[in-house]
C-alpha positions in Angstrom: 39.6 -48.8 20.8 40.7 -45.2 21.4 38.6 -43.3 23.9 38.8 -40.2 21.7 37.2 -42.0 18.9 34.2 -42.7 21.1 34.0 -39.1 22.1 34.5 -39.9 25.8 36.8 -37.0 26.3 34.7 -34.4 24.6 32.7 -31.9 26.6 29.1 -31.4 25.8 28.3 -28.5 23.6 26.9 -25.5 25.5 23.3 -24.7 25.0 22.9 -21.5 23.0 19.9 -19.4 23.5 18.4 -18.6 20.1 16.0 -15.9 21.3 16.5 -12.3 22.4 14.2 -9.7 23.9 13.6 -6.6 21.8 11.5 -3.6 22.1 9.7 -2.5 18.9 7.5 0.6 18.4 4.9 -0.7 16.0 2.3 1.7 14.6 2.9 4.0 17.6 2.7 1.3 20.3 5.7 0.1 22.3 6.0 -3.6 22.7 8.7 -5.7 24.3 8.8 -9.3 23.2 11.1 -12.3 22.8 11.9 -13.2 19.2 13.7 -16.1 17.6 17.0 -14.9 16.1 15.8 -16.3 12.7 12.4 -14.5 12.7 12.1 -11.7 10.1 10.2 -8.5 10.7 7.6 -9.7 8.3 7.0 -12.9 10.3 7.0 -11.0 13.5 4.4 -8.4 12.3 2.1 -11.1 10.9 2.4 -13.8 13.5 3.1 -11.9 16.8 1.2 -8.6 16.1 -1.5 -9.9 13.8 -0.7 -7.2 11.3 -1.4 -9.0 8.0 -1.2 -6.0 5.6 2.4 -6.7 4.6 2.4 -9.8 2.5 4.9 -12.6 1.9 5.3 -12.5 -1.8 8.7 -13.8 -3.0 10.5 -14.0 0.4 13.6 -12.8 -1.5 13.2 -9.0 -1.4 12.3 -8.8 -5.1 8.6 -8.0 -5.2 8.0 -5.4 -2.5 4.8 -6.9 -1.2 6.3 -6.9 2.3 7.3 -3.2 2.3 7.0 -1.4 5.6 8.6 1.7 7.1 11.4 1.3 9.6 12.4 4.6 11.2 10.7 6.3 8.3 12.5 4.4 5.6 11.0 1.8 3.4 12.3 -1.7 3.7 11.6 -5.2 2.6 10.5 -6.7 5.8 11.1 -10.3 4.6 14.8 -9.7 4.6 15.2 -7.9 7.9 15.7 -9.9 11.1 13.5 -8.7 13.9 16.3 -9.2 16.5 18.3 -6.4 14.7 15.5 -3.9 15.2 15.6 -3.3 18.9 14.2 0.2 19.5 13.1 0.7 15.9 9.9 2.4 14.9 8.0 0.3 12.5 5.0 1.6 10.5 2.8 -0.8 8.5 -0.1 0.0 6.2 -2.4 -0.4 9.2 -0.6 2.3 11.1 -0.6 5.0 8.4 -4.2 6.2 8.9 -5.0 8.7 11.6 -8.0 7.1 13.3 -10.7 7.0 10.7 -8.9 9.4 8.4 -6.8 7.6 5.7 -3.3 8.7 5.0 -3.3 10.9 1.8 -1.6 8.1 -0.1 -4.2 5.5 1.0 -6.9 7.9 0.1 -5.4 8.5 -3.4 -5.1 4.8 -4.0 -8.8 4.4 -3.2 -9.9 7.4 -5.3 -7.8 6.4 -8.3 -8.7 2.7 -7.9 -5.0 2.0 -8.0 -5.3 -1.7 -7.3 -6.9 -4.8 -8.6 -6.4 -7.9 -6.5 -5.0 -5.9 -3.7 -2.2 -8.3 -2.7 0.6 -5.8 -3.4 -1.3 -2.7 -2.4 -0.1 -2.4 1.3 3.5 -2.7 0.1 2.9 -0.2 -2.7 1.3 2.3 -0.3 4.1 2.0 2.3 6.7 2.2 -0.5 5.0 5.3 -1.9 5.0 7.0 1.5 8.7 6.2 2.0 9.5 7.3 -1.6 7.8 10.7 -1.1 9.9 11.3 2.0 13.1 10.2 0.1 12.4 12.7 -2.7 11.6 15.5 -0.3 14.9 14.8 1.5 16.7 15.2 -1.8 17.7 11.5 -2.4 18.3 11.1 -6.1 17.2 8.1 -8.2 18.7 6.7 -11.4 16.6 9.1 -13.5 17.0 12.2 -11.3 18.6 15.1 -13.3 22.0 15.8 -11.8 21.3 19.5 -11.1 18.3 18.7 -8.9 20.2 16.5 -6.4 20.9 19.3 -4.0 17.3 19.8 -2.7 13.9 18.1 -2.9 13.5 16.1 -6.1 10.6 17.0 -8.3 8.5 13.9 -8.9 7.2 13.4 -12.4 5.9 10.1 -13.8 9.4 8.9 -14.8 10.7 9.6 -11.3 7.8 7.9 -9.7 8.0 4.8 -11.9 11.8 4.5 -11.2 11.4 5.0 -7.5 8.5 2.5 -7.3 10.2 -0.1 -9.5 11.0 -2.4 -6.6 7.3 -3.0 -6.0 5.7 -5.4 -8.4 2.0 -5.5 -9.3 1.1 -8.8 -11.1 -2.3 -7.3 -12.1 -0.6 -4.4 -13.9 -2.2 -1.5 -12.0 0.9 0.7 -12.6 -0.7 3.6 -14.4 -3.2 4.1 -11.7 -0.6 3.7 -9.0 1.5 6.5 -10.6 -1.6 8.7 -10.9 -2.4 8.2 -7.3 1.1 9.2 -6.2 0.9 12.2 -8.5 -2.4 13.3 -6.9 -0.6 13.4 -3.5 2.2 15.6 -4.6 0.0 18.1 -6.5 
């Protein structure tokens, strides 16, 4: 029999390290940790940091339950690999408050009772905070009037609904969510 057929002349495959060390700034605290290359930001936040606000809803980036802020921009943390975020600043719903004082969006959600079961609420709140910044920075949405795209975008109910459309609420608390966001911009 041919020795090649038995694999006698083949060299063993090299061992590949499937982990990397990254430094993350989570809710204002710097942490260096070793992460599996396949671990998402969502898994890392929940399993390694114990931050369970962001939820694993669809695991496909379609529901928004996992929304957090990365360097001030809202992202679906279930789609983002932690290893790619070395040096990033990540803010979760737990990190929005200033001590005992809730973030204005958190406070508005409480005052408007803009939730029912609460599963999507952390993602809704983080998305709203990111969306408010995007509008202030002049980023247009699908419904933004063309002549307003040069400066801050005025947020009416239509703009808010469009900009928040990536965050689903299975309980249907949308009217109160829009009202809570309107309260913050008034």
